[in-house]
Each structure stands twice: as C-alpha cells, then as structure tokens.
C-alpha positions as CSV (number, residue, x, y, z in Angstrom):
1,M,0.1,0.1,0.0
2,K,1.0,3.6,-0.5
3,I,2.1,5.7,2.7
4,L,-0.6,7.7,2.4
5,A,-3.0,5.1,2.5
6,L,-1.1,3.7,5.5
7,L,-0.1,7.2,7.2
8,T,-3.3,9.5,7.0
9,I,-6.3,9.2,8.1
10,C,-8.5,11.9,6.7
11,A,-11.7,13.5,7.2
12,L,-13.8,16.3,6.6
13,V,-17.8,19.0,5.9
14,V,-19.4,21.3,8.1
15,S,-18.2,22.8,11.5
16,C,-20.3,24.9,13.6
17,S,-20.2,26.9,16.7
18,S,-20.4,25.7,20.4
19,N,-24.0,27.2,20.2
20,E,-24.9,25.7,17.0
21,T,-26.7,22.8,16.0
22,L,-24.7,20.0,14.6
23,P,-25.5,19.3,10.7
24,P,-26.9,15.2,10.1
25,E,-23.7,14.6,8.1
26,R,-20.8,12.1,9.9
27,S,-18.2,9.9,8.5
28,S,-16.0,7.2,10.4
29,I,-13.2,9.7,10.0
30,G,-14.0,12.8,11.8
31,L,-16.9,14.2,12.6
32,T,-17.0,17.2,10.6
33,M,-16.8,17.4,6.4
34,D,-14.6,20.6,6.5
35,G,-11.2,18.2,8.2
36,S,-10.8,20.3,11.2
37,R,-12.2,17.4,13.7
38,Y,-13.7,20.1,15.5
39,I,-16.5,19.0,18.3
40,P,-18.4,21.0,20.8
41,I,-17.7,19.3,23.8
42,A,-15.6,20.7,26.6
43,G,-14.0,18.7,30.0
44,A,-12.2,15.5,31.0
45,P,-14.1,12.3,31.0
46,D,-13.8,10.7,34.5
47,D,-16.0,7.6,33.7
48,F,-16.2,4.9,30.9
49,K,-17.4,1.4,29.8
50,Q,-17.5,-0.9,27.1
51,T,-19.7,-2.7,24.8
52,R,-19.9,-6.3,25.0
53,P,-17.4,-8.1,23.3
54,L,-19.4,-9.9,19.8
55,D,-19.1,-13.4,19.4
56,S,-15.7,-14.1,17.9
57,L,-17.6,-15.7,14.7
58,A,-19.2,-12.5,14.4
59,A,-16.0,-10.0,13.6
60,P,-13.3,-12.1,13.7
61,S,-10.8,-9.6,13.1
62,G,-12.0,-6.9,14.7
63,W,-13.4,-3.4,13.5
64,S,-12.3,-2.1,10.5
65,T,-14.2,1.5,10.7
66,P,-14.7,4.0,14.2
67,P,-18.0,4.2,15.7
68,V,-20.4,6.5,13.9
69,P,-23.0,7.9,16.1
70,L,-26.8,8.0,14.8
71,L,-29.3,10.1,14.9
72,G,-32.0,9.5,17.7
73,G,-29.3,7.6,19.6
74,G,-26.7,4.6,18.9
75,F,-23.9,3.7,16.9
76,A,-22.8,2.2,13.5
77,I,-19.0,0.2,13.1
78,G,-18.0,-1.1,9.9
79,S,-15.7,-5.0,10.6
80,R,-13.0,-6.6,8.6
81,N,-15.1,-9.5,7.3
82,G,-18.0,-7.2,5.3
83,R,-20.2,-6.7,8.3
84,V,-22.2,-3.1,9.7
85,F,-22.9,-3.6,13.2
86,I,-26.2,-0.9,14.6
87,F,-25.8,-0.6,18.8
88,N,-29.2,0.8,19.6
89,D,-29.5,4.0,22.5
90,R,-28.5,1.3,25.4
91,D,-25.4,0.4,23.8
92,S,-26.9,-3.1,23.2
93,L,-26.0,-4.9,19.7
94,D,-29.4,-4.3,17.7
95,R,-28.7,-5.7,14.2
96,T,-26.0,-6.7,11.9
97,I,-25.9,-6.2,8.1
98,A,-24.0,-8.6,6.2
99,M,-22.2,-6.7,3.0
100,E,-20.1,-8.8,1.2
101,A,-18.1,-11.5,2.9
102,N,-14.8,-11.1,4.1
103,I,-14.2,-7.3,2.2
104,P,-13.6,-4.7,4.9
105,V,-15.8,-2.0,5.7
106,D,-13.4,0.9,4.1
107,Q,-15.3,4.1,5.2
108,L,-18.8,4.6,7.0
109,L,-20.8,7.9,7.2
110,T,-24.5,8.5,8.0
111,D,-27.2,11.2,7.8
112,S,-30.8,11.9,8.5
113,N,-31.6,9.3,5.6
114,A,-29.4,6.6,5.5
115,M,-26.2,5.0,6.7
116,Y,-23.4,4.7,3.7
117,A,-20.6,1.9,3.7
118,I,-17.9,1.7,1.3
119,A,-16.3,-1.3,1.0
120,M,-12.7,-1.5,0.0
121,N,-12.7,-2.6,-3.5
122,G,-14.8,0.7,-4.1
123,D,-18.6,-0.9,-3.5
124,I,-20.9,1.5,-2.3
125,F,-24.0,0.2,0.1
126,A,-26.7,2.5,1.4
127,Y,-28.9,1.4,4.3
128,T,-32.0,2.6,6.3
129,R,-31.2,2.6,10.0
130,D,-33.5,-0.9,10.2
131,G,-30.7,-2.5,7.5
132,R,-32.8,-2.6,4.4
133,L,-31.0,-2.0,1.1
134,L,-31.7,1.5,-0.5
135,W,-29.4,1.2,-3.7
136,K,-25.9,-0.3,-3.9
137,T,-23.1,1.2,-7.0
138,S,-19.3,1.0,-7.4
139,T,-16.6,3.2,-8.1
140,N,-15.2,-0.2,-9.4
141,K,-11.4,0.8,-8.0
142,M,-10.0,0.9,-4.5
143,L,-10.6,4.5,-2.1
144,T,-7.6,6.4,-2.2
145,G,-8.8,8.8,0.1
146,N,-11.4,9.8,2.6
147,A,-15.2,10.0,0.9
148,I,-17.4,13.1,2.0
149,M,-20.8,14.5,2.0
150,A,-21.6,17.8,0.4
151,G,-25.2,18.7,0.1
152,N,-27.5,16.3,-1.7
153,T,-24.2,13.9,-2.7
154,L,-21.4,11.4,-2.0
155,I,-18.5,12.4,-2.9
156,V,-15.8,9.4,-3.3
157,P,-11.9,9.5,-4.0
158,S,-11.2,6.3,-6.2
159,D,-7.2,6.9,-8.1
160,S,-7.5,9.6,-10.2
161,E,-10.9,10.2,-10.3
162,I,-13.6,11.9,-7.6
163,V,-16.8,10.9,-8.4
164,A,-20.4,12.7,-7.1
165,F,-23.1,10.2,-6.1
166,D,-26.5,11.0,-5.3
167,K,-27.1,10.2,-1.7
168,K,-30.9,9.4,-2.6
169,S,-30.3,7.3,-5.5
170,G,-26.6,6.4,-5.7
171,A,-27.0,7.6,-9.3
172,I,-23.5,9.4,-10.5
173,R,-23.8,13.2,-10.8
174,W,-20.8,14.6,-12.1
175,K,-17.3,13.2,-12.2
176,H,-13.7,14.5,-12.4
177,L,-11.0,12.9,-14.2
178,G,-7.7,14.2,-13.6
179,T,-4.1,12.6,-13.7
180,L,-3.1,12.8,-9.7
181,E,-4.3,10.4,-6.8
182,C,-6.7,12.3,-4.7
183,S,-5.7,11.4,-1.0
184,T,-8.4,13.9,1.0
185,L,-10.9,15.8,0.7
186,A,-13.2,18.7,2.5
187,A,-16.1,20.5,1.9
188,N,-17.1,23.8,3.4
189,D,-20.0,24.9,5.4
190,L,-22.8,25.7,2.4
191,S,-21.0,22.7,0.4
192,E,-20.5,25.2,-2.1
193,N,-16.8,24.1,-2.9
194,I,-15.0,20.9,-2.7
195,F,-11.3,20.7,-1.7
196,A,-9.1,17.9,-3.1
197,G,-5.6,17.1,-2.3
198,L,-3.7,15.5,-5.1
199,T,-0.6,13.7,-5.3
200,H,2.1,11.7,-7.1
201,N,3.4,10.2,-4.2
202,E,6.7,10.8,-5.7
203,S,9.7,12.5,-3.4
204,D,10.4,15.1,-6.0
205,A,7.2,15.8,-8.0
206,T,4.9,18.8,-7.2
207,D,1.4,17.9,-5.3
208,S,-1.7,20.3,-5.4
209,I,-5.0,21.3,-3.8
210,L,-8.1,21.1,-6.3
211,V,-11.0,23.7,-5.6
212,L,-14.3,22.3,-7.4
213,N,-17.5,23.9,-7.1
214,A,-21.2,21.9,-6.3
215,N,-21.4,20.5,-10.0
216,G,-17.7,19.4,-10.1
217,D,-16.3,22.2,-12.4
218,V,-12.6,23.3,-11.5
219,E,-12.5,26.5,-9.9
220,S,-8.8,26.9,-9.3
221,R,-5.9,25.0,-8.5
222,M,-3.0,25.5,-6.1
223,G,0.6,24.2,-6.3
224,L,2.8,23.2,-3.2
225,P,5.9,23.3,-5.8
226,G,8.3,20.4,-4.5
227,F,6.0,19.3,-1.2
228,R,3.5,16.0,-0.9
229,I,0.6,16.5,0.9
230,T,0.8,14.2,4.1
231,S,-2.5,14.9,6.1
232,N,-5.9,15.6,5.5
233,I,-6.9,19.2,4.6
234,A,-8.7,21.3,7.5
235,L,-10.6,24.4,6.2
236,C,-10.0,26.6,9.3
237,G,-10.8,30.4,10.4
238,K,-14.4,31.6,11.2
239,E,-15.1,32.0,7.1
240,K,-13.9,28.4,6.3
241,N,-11.3,30.2,4.1
242,I,-8.1,29.5,5.3
243,I,-6.7,25.8,4.1
244,A,-4.0,23.8,6.6
245,V,-2.0,20.7,5.3
246,G,0.7,19.1,6.4
247,M,3.3,18.8,3.8
248,L,6.1,16.5,2.9
249,G,9.5,18.5,0.9
250,A,13.0,17.8,-0.4
251,S,15.4,16.3,1.1
252,V,18.1,17.7,3.5
253,G,20.7,15.3,4.0
254,Q,19.2,12.4,5.1
255,R,15.7,13.5,6.0
256,S,12.7,15.4,4.1
257,Q,11.7,18.6,5.4
258,A,7.9,18.0,7.1
259,A,5.7,21.5,7.2
260,V,2.8,22.8,8.0
261,V,1.4,25.2,5.9
262,A,-1.8,27.3,6.6
263,T,-3.0,29.3,3.3
264,E,-5.6,32.0,2.4
265,I,-8.7,31.4,-0.3
266,E,-9.8,34.7,-1.8
267,K,-13.4,34.6,-2.8
268,D,-12.0,35.2,-6.7
269,Y,-10.1,31.6,-5.6
270,S,-6.9,33.6,-5.7
271,Y,-4.2,32.5,-2.9
272,K,-2.2,33.4,-0.2
273,Q,0.4,31.6,2.0
274,L,-0.2,33.0,5.5
275,W,2.5,31.0,7.1
276,R,4.5,27.8,7.1
277,H,6.2,26.4,10.1
278,A,8.9,22.9,9.7
279,L,8.1,20.2,12.1
280,P,10.8,17.0,13.4
281,Y,7.8,14.8,12.7
282,L,5.3,14.0,9.4
283,V,2.5,16.1,9.9
284,L,-0.4,13.2,9.7
285,N,-3.4,15.3,11.1
286,I,-4.6,18.7,11.1
287,A,-7.0,19.7,14.1
288,A,-8.9,23.4,14.0
289,N,-11.0,25.7,16.3
290,S,-11.9,29.0,15.9
291,D,-8.4,30.5,17.4
292,E,-5.7,27.4,16.6
293,I,-4.7,25.1,14.2
294,V,-3.1,21.9,15.7
295,A,-0.7,19.7,13.7
296,S,0.4,16.2,14.6
297,G,2.2,13.0,13.8
298,F,5.2,11.2,14.0
299,R,8.5,9.9,12.2
300,T,10.7,7.1,12.3
301,L,14.4,7.6,11.0
302,E,16.4,4.6,11.8
303,S,16.5,4.1,15.5
304,E,14.8,7.3,16.1
305,M,11.5,8.4,16.9
306,V,9.9,11.8,16.8
307,S,6.2,12.3,18.0
308,G,4.7,15.4,18.9
309,I,1.7,17.6,18.9
310,D,2.0,21.8,18.0
311,A,-0.5,24.4,18.0
312,F,-0.3,27.6,15.9
313,A,-2.4,30.8,15.8
314,I,-4.8,31.3,13.1
315,A,-4.4,35.1,12.6
316,D,-0.4,35.0,12.7
317,T,2.8,33.4,12.6
318,S,3.4,32.3,16.3
319,V,3.9,29.0,17.9
320,R,1.6,28.6,20.9
321,W,2.8,25.5,22.2
322,S,4.5,22.1,21.3
323,R,4.2,18.7,23.0
324,R,6.3,15.5,22.3
325,F,5.7,12.0,23.5
326,T,7.5,8.8,23.5
327,E,5.1,7.1,21.9
328,P,3.8,7.5,18.1
329,V,0.9,10.2,18.2
330,A,-0.7,8.4,15.2
331,T,-4.6,8.6,16.1
332,P,-6.3,11.7,14.8
333,L,-7.1,14.3,17.3
334,A,-10.6,15.7,18.2
335,I,-10.8,19.5,19.4
336,G,-13.3,22.0,20.6
337,N,-12.8,25.2,22.1
338,S,-11.2,24.5,25.2
339,D,-10.1,21.1,24.9
340,I,-7.7,18.3,22.7
341,Y,-8.8,14.5,22.9
342,F,-6.7,11.5,21.6
343,T,-5.8,8.2,22.3
344,M,-2.1,6.6,22.4
345,T,-1.1,3.0,22.9
346,F,2.2,2.1,24.6
347,E,4.5,-0.4,23.3
348,T,4.6,-2.5,26.8
349,Q,2.6,-2.8,29.7
350,A,6.1,-1.9,31.7
351,I,5.2,1.4,30.6
352,V,1.7,2.4,31.0
353,A,0.0,-1.0,33.1
354,S,-3.5,-0.6,30.5
355,K,-1.2,0.5,27.5
356,G,-4.2,2.4,26.1
357,L,-4.3,6.0,27.8
358,F,-7.1,8.8,26.7
359,Y,-5.5,12.2,26.9
360,T,-7.1,15.3,27.5
361,L,-5.3,18.4,26.7
362,R,-6.1,21.9,27.5
363,A,-6.2,23.5,23.7
364,A,-4.7,26.8,24.8
365,T,-1.4,25.7,26.7
366,G,-1.4,22.0,25.7
367,K,-0.9,20.9,29.0
368,T,-2.3,17.9,30.2
369,I,-5.6,17.8,32.1
370,S,-5.9,14.0,32.5
371,E,-5.0,10.8,31.3
372,R,-7.5,8.4,31.5
373,P,-6.1,4.3,31.3
374,I,-8.9,2.3,29.0
375,A,-8.3,-1.0,31.0
376,G,-8.7,-3.7,27.8
377,A,-7.7,-2.1,25.2
378,Q,-4.3,-3.9,24.8
379,D,-3.6,-4.1,21.3
380,G,-4.6,-0.4,20.8
381,F,-7.4,1.7,18.8
382,I,-8.9,2.3,15.8
383,P,-7.2,4.9,14.2
384,A,-9.4,7.5,14.6
385,M,-10.6,10.6,16.5
386,P,-12.8,10.3,19.7
387,M,-16.5,10.6,18.2
388,P,-19.5,12.3,20.3
389,D,-22.6,10.5,20.7
390,E,-25.9,12.2,21.3
391,R,-25.7,12.0,25.2
392,G,-22.4,13.3,25.1
393,R,-20.0,11.2,25.6
394,L,-16.7,10.4,23.5
395,L,-16.8,7.0,21.3
396,V,-13.1,4.8,20.7
397,A,-13.2,1.4,18.6
398,D,-10.6,-1.2,20.2
399,G,-7.9,-1.6,17.7
400,R,-8.2,-5.4,17.9
401,R,-11.2,-6.5,19.5
402,P,-14.9,-5.8,18.7
403,V,-15.2,-3.9,21.8
404,V,-16.1,-0.1,21.8
405,Y,-15.6,2.2,24.8
406,L,-17.6,4.8,26.0
407,L,-16.3,7.8,27.8
408,D,-18.3,10.3,30.2
409,R,-18.8,12.9,32.5
410,S,-21.6,14.6,33.8
411,A,-19.6,18.1,32.8
412,F,-19.2,17.5,28.9
413,Q,-21.3,19.8,27.1
414,R,-24.0,17.9,25.2
415,V,-23.6,17.5,21.3
416,F,-26.9,18.0,20.2
C-alpha cells in the first residue's frame, strides 16, 4: 500500500460554533466534513464503560471503522469481514448487516436518511437504520482517500477520479477525471466548494490542492512546489477560508523537510500563503478550532522516533505550544473550544499498565488535563478521532477486539 494510505487518516464538511446545532452528516473518520475535526464538547472524561464483546465468529478480525453516531441515539461500526453492526441507544447490539463476505468496510458515513458503507473494493451500499438496502453502486476501484458528504452528494475519491453520487438514488451526478491520485477531500460549510488534495506519491514531484464547485467544475488549482501532502485538508478560521495541510518537502541530508502550511483562499479563488512552520515529525493530522491550528504525527528514522503535537495561531505566525511524546501520536485529535482529545497506545505494560490511554489537553496551553487508562485496550485503538454521540459521550473503538469504549462525565457539554 502507498504511504499515504497507511499513514493518513483524513476526514472532513461543516463545522459549527458551540451554540449551533450540528448537521446530520458524520463520517467514520471525523465528525465534520471540513477537516477541522472540531467537536463542541468540553471537559475531561472521568468514567468509561465498554460494549459487550461480540462473538468471535461475528467479527473475527475486529473493527475496520470507528463508531459512527446515529441520529436518535446509538451508533454503527464496520468490521473487517464485511459487516455493519448497529448498536441501540442502550449500547446493545441491535442488528447486523452483511455486505460482502470478507471484504472490509473501508468507510462509514451517516445522515438523517441513511448509512453509507463503502467496501475496500469500491462497492458502496446505502442502508436505512433498520438494515434495509436502499441502493448499491461501485467506483470499480479502491478508494485512495476519505469520502465526504456535500449537500445531496456522496463524494468518493478513487485513484485519479473524484465521483459524486446522489445520496438518494446512488446515481452519478458528476465526475472529475485527472491524472493524479486524490488523497483527501474536504467541503466548506455550504457545500459550495470541494477541496481535493492531489498527489504524485513521489518525493520530487509537486502536489496540489484542487478547488471544485458543487457541479464538479474546477475553480482553481493551488500548486505546492516540491512538496507532498501528508495529512488531511482542514478548512479553518471563522469564514472557513483558510486551508491548513501537512506537507513533506525536499531532502536535506538524510531527512526530508516536514511542515504545516496555512493558506488563505480569496473569494475569486486566488490564494496567498499565511505561514509555514517546519516540524521534526511527519504531519499526519490537522485539527482546528476558531483560534488555532493543531498539527500532530510522528516519524521514525533509523533508531530515532519523533512524535508530537504543535499548536499555531490562525491569525498570525506565532507558535502557541509544542508537546513531544515517547510513543507515536498516530490517531487523529478531536478539538473543541477549550480541550483536545486523543488516544495513545504504549508498547509495553511496563510503561503504562493498561497500554491504552485517553488524553485530554488544554487547547490554549497544551497542558495535560487528564490521562485516562482504558483497561482492556491492550492492542491499541482504531486510528480515528474520538467521536461524540448524542448523549455527549466520546466513543473510541478497540484496535483488535470488537469492543467500543464509551467515555463520559457529567460536565461534558451535550452535542445535540
């Protein structure tokens, strides 16, 4: 598999302030489709429970997607053997949907009308909450990045194609055909524009960010000379007119230059770079609230491993804070107005007794608010941001066993 398919988890549409109602679109990779990974929750969890483990024959290899909250309560999650499991608002398994045997569910998205399950081979299924098949279609190619929902369309990147399917019927509404692989997608608040990260997957080539309108027409192309895209695209700022993305540049000695870049997009689709900060690790994930952009990731070179989280002010060039860790920051961060949430897996129990920790950091300072051991998460977590459900809890999935962890506290601000 290509490096971006292994190392980036990108997701992305419509962010909102803490006083607004979130739109009913969610993905298995991040709550919002604009890549900001913003969640209107505050406070550190002080209690957790887990769902009852499934029979080993139901999901023998565990989950393949994170849990995706459903409107009305409950959540859905995909497995590596081609099934979607639907849990009710009491956290009990309600029903199972069998898609295609032994073909992993690559991504799972939901809205108020349906669940959209995308198999690793490019097949797409739309189901009602009670498991009734609405339609089926296919890209006939493997996905190369995250699918998103924008307005009435489900937009899927596969190889050098970006295809928009009608969410109600599965019919193709438009296609963008290019020569470069699409590694990440994002859509702005009104779904007027779709932002696509295009990559050569070559160290000496130039990647770019394409801006499409709602009909799939190209509005502009922003070149990144000598750089490769390594993260999701995050649309930042109050107007969602600033793009933040992680990049990898030309080699200096034995190491390529890694950086996070913020670029402002004007109304006429011209653009100007606001700032660029070099980082010692590969930037795999970007998160943003109204004030700051937070980059995270890790990098291993020979015997050296660098892992960290860095926060930058959106409006100027200042570095707000930096954190370094002894283990890889591999899972995406979820960010609120005041707090940041993520999981980390430690290599041995000699370091951390449970091996799995749930972190809460203060967004303004980077200071640790809590480190919550997740007993039972011995083999890590599904590499995705903590997902908030309608009850205000944060959901994370076990990386090996078919178990979902539900973290809660009374002080959490409710989401919906």
